[in-house]
KEBA-392450 format. One line per field, with one value per residue (C-alpha): residue number from 1; residue in three letters; x, y, z. Coordinates in nm, 2 decimals, m for minus. Example, Ala and Ser with C-alpha at 12.3 -4.5 7.8 and 13.67 -1.06 7.14 Angstrom:
% KEBA-392450
num [1:2]
residu [ALA:SER]
px [1.23:1.37]
py [m0.45:m0.11]
pz [0.78:0.71]
This chain:
% KEBA-392450
num [1:2:3:4:5:6:7:8:9:10:11:12:13:14:15:16:17:18:19:20:21:22:23:24:25:26:27:28:29:30:31:32:33:34:35:36:37:38:39:40:41:42:43:44:45:46:47:48:49:50:51:52:53:54:55:56:57:58:59:60:61:62:63:64:65:66:67:68:69:70:71:72:73:74:75:76:77:78:79:80:81:82:83:84:85:86]
residu [MET:ILE:GLU:ALA:LEU:ASP:ALA:LEU:ARG:ALA:MET:GLY:LEU:ARG:ILE:ALA:VAL:ALA:THR:ASN:LYS:GLY:GLU:LYS:LEU:ALA:ARG:LEU:LEU:LEU:GLU:LYS:LEU:GLY:LEU:LEU:ASN:HIS:MET:GLU:PHE:VAL:ILE:GLY:GLY:ASP:THR:LEU:GLY:ALA:GLY:ARG:ALA:LYS:PRO:ASN:PRO:ASP:MET:LEU:LEU:ALA:MET:MET:LYS:ALA:CYS:GLY:THR:GLN:ASN:ALA:ILE:PHE:VAL:GLY:ASP:THR:ALA:TYR:ASP:LEU:ARG:ALA:ALA:LYS]
px [1.46:1.45:1.77:1.60:1.28:1.48:1.68:1.36:1.21:1.53:1.47:1.13:0.93:0.63:0.59:0.25:0.09:m0.22:m0.31:m0.62:m0.55:m0.76:m0.61:m0.58:m0.39:m0.17:m0.08:0.00:0.22:0.41:0.45:0.59:0.84:0.94:0.81:0.49:0.66:0.82:0.48:0.30:m0.03:m0.17:m0.49:m0.64:m0.90:m1.16:m1.08:m1.31:m1.59:m1.71:m1.62:m1.35:m1.04:m0.80:m0.84:m1.07:m0.84:m1.02:m0.75:m0.47:m0.65:m0.72:m0.36:m0.24:m0.48:m0.37:m0.01:m0.10:m0.01:m0.16:0.15:0.28:0.50:0.32:0.49:0.27:0.30:m0.04:m0.27:m0.50:m0.22:m0.16:m0.53:m0.57:m0.26:m0.39]
py [0.32:0.61:0.47:0.13:0.28:0.49:0.18:m0.02:0.26:0.29:m0.08:0.01:m0.11:0.09:0.13:0.16:0.13:m0.06:m0.02:m0.07:0.27:0.55:0.69:1.04:0.91:0.69:0.98:1.20:0.93:0.87:1.24:1.28:1.00:1.16:0.87:0.99:1.13:0.79:0.62:0.58:0.51:0.50:0.33:0.31:0.09:0.36:0.44:0.18:0.19:m0.05:m0.41:m0.37:m0.34:m0.63:m0.93:m0.86:m0.84:m0.54:m0.29:m0.49:m0.53:m0.15:m0.08:m0.31:m0.15:0.20:0.09:m0.06:m0.42:m0.76:m0.88:m0.76:m0.84:m0.76:m0.72:m0.74:m0.81:m0.95:m1.24:m1.00:m0.92:m1.28:m1.35:m1.05:m1.15:m1.51]
pz [0.42:0.16:m0.01:m0.03:m0.18:m0.43:m0.53:m0.59:m0.79:m1.00:m1.08:m1.22:m0.93:m0.82:m0.44:m0.27:0.07:0.16:0.53:0.74:0.90:0.77:0.45:0.59:0.90:0.68:0.45:0.76:0.91:0.58:0.54:0.89:0.81:0.48:0.29:0.13:m0.19:m0.24:m0.27:m0.60:m0.43:m0.07:0.02:0.36:0.53:0.48:0.11:m0.05:0.21:0.48:0.46:0.19:0.41:0.47:0.50:0.21:m0.10:m0.25:m0.12:m0.28:m0.61:m0.61:m0.53:m0.81:m1.06:m0.96:m1.02:m1.36:m1.28:m1.22:m1.03:m0.70:m0.41:m0.09:0.24:0.55:0.92:1.03:0.96:0.78:0.54:0.47:0.41:0.18:m0.02:m0.07]
């Protein structure tokens, strides 16, 4: 995973996480997995306040703004992810 992230970053891509988990928990999990330092931005379901987590697109828009882009490739694994991306 780390090699893949490094390869993507070497191509100029910015890597971020948008999860409905609380931001503190998400950062802790990423740190334990050795992935936190590979992320440009981490946003959790509680970061923006109530009602703004996925499937609301606010988290993805904030993530894109923090990464300085209006275009993104989003990889998700739930219907909430799909609805937020649309």
